[in-house]
C-alpha positions, 0 to 999 in steps of 0.5 A, spaced: 533 629 443 537 630 437 535 628 430 540 626 425 539 628 418 540 622 414 544 622 407 540 623 401 539 617 397 536 616 390 531 610 391 528 606 386 522 602 389 520 595 385 514 594 381 510 588 381 512 586 374 519 588 376 520 583 382 520 576 381 523 571 386 529 567 383 527 560 381 531 555 384 537 553 380 541 546 381 539 542 387 533 545 392 532 543 399 527 538 397 531 535 392 537 534 397 532 532 403 529 526 399 536 524 396 539 524 403 533 520 406 532 515 400 540 514 398 542 509 404 536 505 403 537 505 396 544 503 396 542 497 401 537 495 396 542 495 390 547 491 394 543 486 395 540 486 388 548 485 385 549 480 390 543 476 387 538 476 393 534 482 394 529 480 399 522 483 400 523 486 406 529 490 403 524 493 397 519 495 403 524 499 406 526 502 400 519 504 399 518 506 406 524 511 405 522 514 399 515 515 402 518 518 408 523 522 404 518 526 400 513 527 406 519 530 410 521 534 404 514 537 403 514 539 411 520 543 411 519 546 404 512 548 404 512 553 409 518 556 406 515 556 399 509 560 402 514 565 406 517 566 399 510 568 396 509 572 402 515 576 402 515 577 394 508 580 395 511 585 401 517 586 397 512 590 392 508 593 397 502 589 398 502 588 406 495 585 406 493 579 408 489 575 403 484 571 405 484 563 403 492 564 403 495 558 406 497 559 414 504 557 415 505 553 422 512 551 423 516 550 429 524 550 430 528 554 425 522 555 421 517 557 426 522 563 428 523 565 421 515 565 420 515 569 427 521 574 424 517 575 418 510 577 421 514 582 425 517 585 419 510 585 416 507 588 422 512 594 423 511 595 415 504 596 417 505 600 423 509 605 419 504 605 413 498 607 418 503 612 420 504 615 413 497 615 412 496 619 418 501 624 416 498 625 409 492 626 412 495 632 416 496 629 423 503 631 425 501 629 433 504 622 432 510 620 435 515 615 432 518 610 436 524 607 434 525 599 435 533 600 435 539 605 434 539 602 427 532 603 425 533 608 420 526 608 417 523 610 423 528 615 424 527 618 417 519 618 419 521 622 426 525 627 422 520 628 416 514 629 422 519 634 425 521 638 419 513 638 417 511 641 424 517 646 423 514 648 416 507 648 419 509 653 425 513 657 420 507 658 415 503 660 421 507 665 423 508 668 416 500 668 415 500 671 422 505 676 420 501 678 413 495 678 417 497 684 422 500 688 416 
């Protein structure tokens, strides 16, 4: 097993007050969904109104389209908004799962996004627990990388190996001094 040394990089970690997710600009997903669902029915209603004979059924369809558009837009964007809040907390180092926070239940693409984010949080929690054990002096832990590109786990593996080597050298130096 070869441990490769990672290049030295200066890192500035974000602080909570420094990190704010950007506010939506221009047209958001919610706005686009509402317009896409509502526009066809609204156009038909406008055409009937211009022709001079709007029917009550058309107005009912337009109202139904508006309600449906809002409900669908909320069902898509609400999980995204919750995930943005969670990602913002994780980006500033808060890995705790707060009680009372909304739970995202989604399927399809949103469900996969939620699962991927849960995997990121779990990975970070595992490495935070490992860092706590190392800080407490436990150098017996082995770090399992998740892939060849897992630079964070590789850095932990390198750090633990270096710390073990330093402890061995200090022990040998102390033994040598005690013998003299």
